C-alpha positions, -999 to +999 in steps of 0.1 A: +772+597-039+806+597-024+821+565-011+804+532-001+783+508-021+753+518-042+721+518-020+686+508-030+667+540-028+629+542-025+621+578-016+633+614-021+622+648-010+636+683-019+624+711+004+645+736-016+659+736-052+694+727-038+685+706-007+673+670-011+672+639+011+670+604-004+662+572+016+663+535+012+684+505+023+718+488+017+698+457+008+711+438+038+685+420+060+699+434+092+688+462+115+709+493+108+707+487+070+687+519+065+702+545+043+698+583+042+717+605+017+716+643+015+727+669-010+730+706-005+741+714-040+712+703-062+725+667-065+760+674-076+772+654-047+754+631-022+767+623+012+755+597+038+739+612+069+724+594+099+696+568+094+671+563+122+684+539+148+674+503+141+661+509+106+661+479+083+649+503+055+638+539+054+608+535+031+600+571+022+606+607+034+589+641+032+606+674+041+586+706+043+619+725+050+655+717+059+644+717+096+613+696+092+617+661+077+594+631+084+604+595+074+586+562+074+608+534+087+607+496+089+628+477+114+615+443+101+588+440+127+571+474+129+567+504+107+571+537+124+578+574+117+608+595+127+615+632+125+646+652+119+651+689+125+687+690+112+683+676+077+691+640+086+719+645+110+698+630+137+663+614+140+637+612+168+615+581+167+578+589+167+546+568+165+541+533+151+518+530+121+488+508+125+494+470+128+488+449+097+493+481+075+521+479+049+533+511+034+540+518-002+569+542-011+549+574-007+544+599+021+526+632+018+523+659+044+502+691+040+513+722+058+487+727+086+470+694+075+475+657+077+503+633+068+492+604+046+508+571+038+491+549+011+494+512+012+474+480+019+464+455+045+474+419+035+444+396+026+464+365+015+496+354-001+506+381-024+473+400-021+461+431-002+433+456+002+439+493-001+444+513+031+456+548+041+474+556+073+468+591+087+486+613+112+471+647+123+500+655+146+531+653+124+538+616+129+534+614+167+504+591+163+488+572+134+455+557+126+438+539+097+414+561+076+380+548+065+385+533+031+357+514+011+360+476+011+373+459-021+397+486-031+429+474-047+464+483-035+468+521-030+502+535-038+499+573-033+479+599-014+481+636-013+461+667-002+460+700-021+443+714+011+425+698+041+392+697+021+406+680-010+426+649-008+432+622-034+445+586-031+453+564-061+465+530-070+451+500-088+419+479-088+442+448-087+449+432-053+483+420-063+511+433-041+540+416-058+535+424-095+522+451-117+494+434-136+469+447-162+442+464-143+423+497-142+435+526-120+418+534-087+411+569-075+396+580-042+386+614-028+384+627+008+368+660+018+377+657+055+415+658+056+419+621+047+398+606+075+372+591+052+375+582+015+351+575-014+357+563-049+358+589-077+332+582-104+349+565-134+384+551-138+414+574-142+431+572-177+463+559-161+461+523-149+481+511-119+487+546-106+520+548-087+521+585-077+498+615-076+507+651-067+488+683-066+512+713-070+484+738-067+448+739-055+434+731-089+461+713-108+471+676-101+491+650-120+494+613-118+519+587-132+518+550-137+511+524-164+491+525-196+483+490-210+481+485-247+477+455-271+470+418-266+488+405-246+488+437-227+521+456-227+526+483-201+542+517-209+547+548-188+516+571-186+509+606-174+476+623-167+467+658-155+437+674-139+427+711-140+397+707-116+414+695-084+413+659-094+376+656-103+386+645-138+419+635-154+431+636-190+460+617-206+489+640-214+507+638-247+541+624-241+571+609-258+572+571-256+583+559-221+589+521-222+586+515-185+561+522-158+565+556-142+566+551-104+576+584-089+565+620-093+577+653-078+564+688-086+589+714-074+568+742-091+531+746-099+539+742-137+567+716-136+568+680-125+595+653-129+586+617-132+608+586-129+606+549-136+632+523-142+660+541-161+636+567-175+631+603-164+604+625-178+598+663-175+561+672-173+548+707-181+517+711-160+494+736-176+468+755-156+432+754-168+426+779-196+392+795-200+375+790-233+357+818-250+320+809-245+295+812-272+272+842-270+247+838-242+265+808-225+287+804-195+324+797-199+340+763-190+376+757-180+398+733-200+431+717-191+460+725-214+488+699-217+522+699-234 
């Protein structure tokens, strides 16, 4: 970044290998504290561009191209979306997200499909119940999806296509701390309008981000708890069957929770958490040679 103080960033989107937008806040508790930075040279330099008017913080952003960016914004009272057609030089305010919905730092838009924001509805001091906000018109209007009661905080939602969407988070209701708990995984077959739990718990607990770089391959990052008392380390899992099942990936030791994931290619993802960055090789399912007289079954390769 050139000039100014170091911002507190919470979201990033790269519509091309060289163009990225990062968003967040200056940390001040004043309207106009929202921050938007842009790079056009693959991150060699970052320069401030315009933040949506009145933004206390720009929570997250998703750009399908340099002429189509959608951001989720908080002004301290309301959470709303804004669109930019000139890569952050100007923003148009769109619709408010549902009242009592608080967004996590994740926004996912499917080309020709829905935009999803995972988060929670407060249930008490420091607690919440998982919720998903949905827009079928590019952020012009938002509504709450149908999510089962008793789901912990959700932190990420994505669709590989309109018929296959996944939302993930934790079974814990804590909104302030990452606490030892199992991961939560939901599936939607109707473009994110209704959600049902996936049978069994994912191998990553406290899932912070989930992405599907292709119709069949998905990856998730978060925390793996080990020992007594439980100590959290970064965890990665992959799926080769569109999210029906996940398997832990072999990985070098990552001491901190991995909280963000981006997949610029169908075989490559990058995860981040704290001061750690991890490159993930996402391997497509490889067919086994079936025994004579039997049917073949796909397996997920990892590296």
